[in-house]
C-alpha positions as CSV (number, residue, x, y, z in Angstrom):
1,X,124.9,28.4,96.2
2,X,127.4,27.4,93.5
3,X,129.5,30.3,92.1
4,X,128.1,29.7,88.6
5,X,124.6,30.7,89.7
6,X,125.9,33.6,91.7
7,X,127.4,35.1,88.5
8,X,124.3,34.4,86.5
9,X,122.1,36.2,89.1
10,X,124.7,39.0,89.4
11,X,125.2,38.4,93.2
12,X,128.4,39.0,95.1
13,X,129.4,36.3,97.6
14,X,131.0,37.3,100.9
15,X,132.9,35.2,103.4
16,X,131.6,37.0,106.5
17,X,129.6,39.9,108.0
18,X,132.5,42.2,108.3
19,X,133.5,41.8,104.6
20,X,129.9,42.4,103.6
21,X,129.4,45.5,105.7
22,X,132.8,47.0,104.5
23,X,131.6,46.5,100.9
24,X,128.2,48.1,101.5
25,X,129.7,51.1,103.3
26,X,132.3,51.6,100.6
27,X,129.9,51.3,97.7
28,X,126.7,52.8,99.1
29,X,127.9,55.1,101.9
30,X,127.4,55.2,105.7
31,X,123.6,55.9,105.8
32,X,122.4,52.5,104.6
33,X,120.0,50.0,106.2
34,X,121.4,46.5,106.0
35,X,119.6,43.2,106.7
36,X,121.7,40.1,107.4
37,X,120.0,36.9,106.4
38,X,121.7,33.9,108.1
39,X,120.0,31.3,105.9
40,X,119.6,32.5,102.3
41,X,117.7,29.4,101.3
42,X,114.7,30.7,103.3
43,X,114.2,34.0,101.5
44,X,112.1,34.6,98.4
45,X,113.6,36.6,95.6
46,X,111.2,39.1,94.0
47,X,111.6,41.9,91.5
48,X,112.2,45.4,92.7
């Protein structure tokens, strides 16, 4: 996804799983459930 859309959707791009998990642990803490989606084009975005 182009970076322009990532900024508009307020999403944070990561280069890999380790970088992503480090960010989640730093921001949210150690007791978080994380789902890794290998192909982001196959998910549907829905409101919380």
